[in-house]
Backbone as CSV, one residue per row, in Angstrom:
resi,resn,N_x,N_y,N_z,CA_x,CA_y,CA_z,C_x,C_y,C_z
1,MET,41.058,-28.747,31.420,40.266,-28.038,32.412,40.302,-28.837,33.706
2,SER,40.685,-28.194,34.773,40.729,-28.858,36.064,39.429,-28.617,36.821
3,TRP,39.256,-29.328,37.902,38.019,-29.166,38.676,37.983,-27.818,39.370
4,HIS,39.143,-27.173,39.517,39.175,-25.847,40.144,38.432,-24.806,39.304
5,SER,38.503,-24.934,38.003,37.809,-23.982,37.144,36.462,-24.513,36.669
6,ALA,36.232,-25.803,36.798,34.961,-26.380,36.345,33.801,-25.979,37.253
7,TYR,34.070,-25.676,38.502,32.988,-25.279,39.404,32.368,-23.949,38.981
8,LEU,33.082,-23.169,38.216,32.561,-21.896,37.715,31.926,-22.048,36.335
9,ALA,32.422,-22.962,35.540,31.952,-23.102,34.162,30.543,-23.680,34.085
10,LEU,30.244,-24.667,34.861,28.939,-25.317,34.771,27.788,-24.394,35.193
11,PRO,27.827,-23.747,36.358,26.726,-22.837,36.700,26.624,-21.636,35.761
12,SER,27.756,-21.135,35.289,27.720,-20.005,34.356,27.098,-20.405,33.031
13,GLY,27.407,-21.599,32.561,26.820,-22.079,31.324,25.321,-22.300,31.434
14,ILE,24.894,-22.867,32.557,23.455,-23.086,32.768,22.723,-21.752,32.869
15,LEU,23.295,-20.813,33.583,22.672,-19.493,33.706,22.638,-18.760,32.367
16,ALA,23.661,-18.948,31.546,23.665,-18.342,30.213,22.532,-18.899,29.370
17,LEU,22.302,-20.207,29.435,21.206,-20.814,28.672,19.845,-20.316,29.159
18,LEU,19.665,-20.216,30.469,18.389,-19.744,31.012,18.132,-18.284,30.649
19,LEU,19.159,-17.458,30.731,18.993,-16.048,30.365,18.741,-15.880,28.871
20,ALA,19.387,-16.708,28.052,19.147,-16.629,26.610,17.717,-17.033,26.280
21,ALA,17.205,-18.045,26.964,15.816,-18.452,26.728,14.848,-17.355,27.177
22,GLY,15.102,-16.746,28.327,14.241,-15.670,28.814,14.301,-14.434,27.936
23,GLY,15.492,-14.084,27.461,15.627,-12.930,26.585,14.969,-13.144,25.237
24,THR,15.079,-14.347,24.713,14.433,-14.650,23.447,12.917,-14.616,23.590
25,ALA,12.410,-15.157,24.684,10.961,-15.127,24.917,10.465,-13.694,25.105
26,ALA,11.251,-12.870,25.759,10.841,-11.479,25.957,10.815,-10.721,24.638
27,LEU,11.766,-10.998,23.765,11.795,-10.297,22.478,10.719,-10.801,21.520
28,ARG,10.493,-12.101,21.489,9.562,-12.645,20.506,8.108,-12.518,20.922
29,THR,7.807,-12.750,22.207,6.412,-12.768,22.642,6.047,-11.600,23.543
30,GLY,7.035,-10.925,24.116,6.740,-9.837,25.036,6.358,-10.310,26.425
31,ARG,6.654,-11.544,26.750,6.311,-12.093,28.061,7.522,-12.106,28.981
32,LEU,7.254,-11.855,30.254,8.281,-11.881,31.285,7.833,-12.810,32.402
33,LEU,8.756,-13.078,33.317,8.383,-13.836,34.506,7.436,-12.990,35.357
34,PRO,6.539,-13.621,36.111,5.563,-12.843,36.881,6.186,-11.856,37.864
35,THR,7.346,-12.167,38.403,7.972,-11.247,39.360,8.557,-10.021,38.682
36,GLN,8.779,-10.071,37.374,9.388,-8.957,36.653,8.364,-8.066,35.976
37,ARG,7.151,-8.510,35.816,6.156,-7.768,35.043,5.819,-6.413,35.642
38,ARG,5.827,-6.312,36.945,5.441,-5.070,37.603,6.497,-3.983,37.438
39,HIS,7.764,-4.372,37.315,8.851,-3.399,37.330,9.327,-2.984,35.942
40,VAL,9.139,-3.834,34.941,9.689,-3.569,33.610,8.650,-2.869,32.755
41,HIS,9.031,-1.730,32.167,8.130,-0.979,31.310,8.422,-1.206,29.830
42,ARG,9.681,-1.463,29.490,10.071,-1.689,28.094,10.607,-3.115,27.969
43,VAL,9.749,-3.997,27.496,10.058,-5.426,27.468,11.154,-5.743,26.455
44,GLY,11.139,-5.103,25.302,12.149,-5.373,24.285,13.555,-5.045,24.759
45,LEU,13.680,-3.938,25.441,14.983,-3.545,25.974,15.439,-4.504,27.070
46,PHE,14.489,-4.973,27.863,14.831,-5.935,28.913,15.260,-7.271,28.303
47,GLY,14.608,-7.674,27.214,15.009,-8.899,26.529,16.414,-8.794,25.967
48,ARG,16.757,-7.629,25.415,18.118,-7.422,24.927,19.126,-7.457,26.074
49,ALA,18.741,-6.918,27.219,19.625,-6.960,28.385,19.878,-8.398,28.827
50,GLN,18.850,-9.218,28.775,19.027,-10.617,29.148,19.944,-11.336,28.163
51,LEU,19.836,-11.007,26.887,20.715,-11.636,25.899,22.163,-11.182,26.062
52,VAL,22.374,-9.926,26.387,23.736,-9.442,26.634,24.317,-10.115,27.867
53,MET,23.500,-10.266,28.911,23.975,-10.932,30.115,24.250,-12.414,29.856
54,ALA,23.437,-13.046,29.010,23.687,-14.440,28.646,25.021,-14.574,27.919
55,GLY,25.313,-13.623,27.041,26.607,-13.642,26.363,27.766,-13.459,27.326
56,ALA,27.592,-12.590,28.302,28.653,-12.377,29.296,28.875,-13.632,30.134
57,PHE,27.795,-14.308,30.499,27.954,-15.551,31.252,28.564,-16.661,30.396
58,ALA,28.264,-16.661,29.086,28.879,-17.650,28.195,30.386,-17.408,28.077
59,VAL,30.784,-16.140,27.998,32.213,-15.815,27.969,32.864,-16.233,29.282
60,LEU,32.178,-15.992,30.389,32.711,-16.385,31.690,32.836,-17.901,31.803
61,ALA,31.873,-18.625,31.251,31.951,-20.090,31.283,33.085,-20.603,30.406
62,SER,33.339,-19.928,29.287,34.411,-20.389,28.401,35.793,-20.042,28.941
63,SER,35.858,-19.197,29.935,37.170,-18.850,30.497,37.763,-19.991,31.311
64,ALA,37.000,-21.032,31.568,37.524,-22.153,32.346,38.320,-23.127,31.488
65,PHE,38.237,-23.041,30.167,38.844,-24.047,29.307,40.326,-23.853,28.993
66,PRO,40.856,-22.639,28.828,42.300,-22.528,28.527,43.159,-22.963,29.715
67,ASP,44.332,-23.502,29.382,45.245,-23.950,30.438,46.132,-22.824,30.961
68,ASP,46.336,-21.798,30.165,47.173,-20.682,30.571,46.405,-19.787,31.548
69,PRO,46.928,-19.570,32.759,46.206,-18.747,33.736,46.017,-17.299,33.287
70,ALA,46.975,-16.727,32.580,46.835,-15.343,32.136,45.719,-15.228,31.104
71,LEU,45.640,-16.187,30.192,44.572,-16.184,29.189,43.215,-16.409,29.846
72,ARG,43.184,-17.290,30.832,41.931,-17.556,31.557,41.436,-16.302,32.268
73,ASN,42.336,-15.590,32.908,41.948,-14.349,33.589,41.557,-13.262,32.601
74,GLY,42.241,-13.199,31.480,41.912,-12.205,30.470,40.532,-12.416,29.880
75,ILE,40.171,-13.668,29.625,38.835,-13.953,29.104,37.777,-13.639,30.157
76,GLY,38.086,-13.930,31.412,37.142,-13.604,32.485,36.923,-12.118,32.629
77,VAL,37.970,-11.335,32.401,37.851,-9.872,32.486,37.007,-9.338,31.335
78,LEU,37.013,-10.025,30.194,36.200,-9.586,29.059,34.704,-9.667,29.350
79,ALA,34.305,-10.465,30.318,32.888,-10.583,30.661,32.385,-9.367,31.435
80,VAL,33.246,-8.642,32.078,32.835,-7.512,32.916,32.127,-6.416,32.123
81,PRO,32.627,-5.975,30.950,31.867,-4.961,30.192,30.487,-5.454,29.757
82,GLY,30.357,-6.751,29.494,29.048,-7.292,29.157,28.075,-7.172,30.314
83,PHE,28.558,-7.456,31.513,27.704,-7.324,32.692,27.311,-5.860,32.923
84,LEU,28.241,-4.951,32.718,27.943,-3.527,32.916,26.950,-3.016,31.873
85,CYS,27.115,-3.435,30.625,26.158,-3.031,29.582,24.769,-3.588,29.876
86,ALA,24.713,-4.825,30.321,23.417,-5.419,30.662,22.776,-4.687,31.834
87,LEU,23.573,-4.271,32.798,23.038,-3.523,33.936,22.436,-2.194,33.485
88,VAL,23.116,-1.503,32.571,22.591,-0.235,32.055,21.279,-0.471,31.317
89,LEU,21.205,-1.532,30.508,19.979,-1.830,29.774,18.828,-2.190,30.705
90,VAL,19.112,-2.904,31.780,18.061,-3.254,32.745,17.533,-1.998,33.427
91,VAL,18.422,-1.104,33.809,17.983,0.129,34.461,17.142,0.968,33.502
92,LEU,17.558,1.052,32.243,16.784,1.808,31.263,15.433,1.167,30.972
93,SER,15.355,-0.147,31.039,14.085,-0.819,30.750,13.065,-0.636,31.871
94,ARG,13.510,-0.246,33.024,12.589,-0.050,34.146,11.992,1.359,34.186
95,HIS,12.479,2.250,33.348,11.924,3.602,33.260,10.949,3.662,32.101
96,PRO,9.796,4.304,32.297,8.863,4.412,31.178,9.435,5.269,30.052
97,ARG,8.958,5.023,28.852,9.414,5.766,27.689,8.882,7.196,27.755
98,ARG,9.749,8.143,27.453,9.336,9.557,27.458,8.550,9.849,26.196
99,GLU,7.451,10.556,26.365,6.658,10.988,25.220,7.170,12.330,24.748
100,ARG,7.227,12.520,23.450,7.732,13.786,22.903,6.618,14.680,22.514
């Protein structure tokens, strides 16, 4: 791993750990950060979104380790669907649940 790719791996790894901790806390205790409490209506879904985003950032951080540039780019591209799925889950968590 060269320093050219290490500048992306370290912040992505730290952000993955922080998002995993926040998602786990949201799922287990139902607590969110104070800035998020007003906007989120479904805490469990938001916690799952944070865990999916943490996984995407972990994949992005691991893309810095292979020496082959094509493999490195391919692993980085695999993180994009994770980010999109997390975005959909965040948007859904901000809408109140429909009553039947």
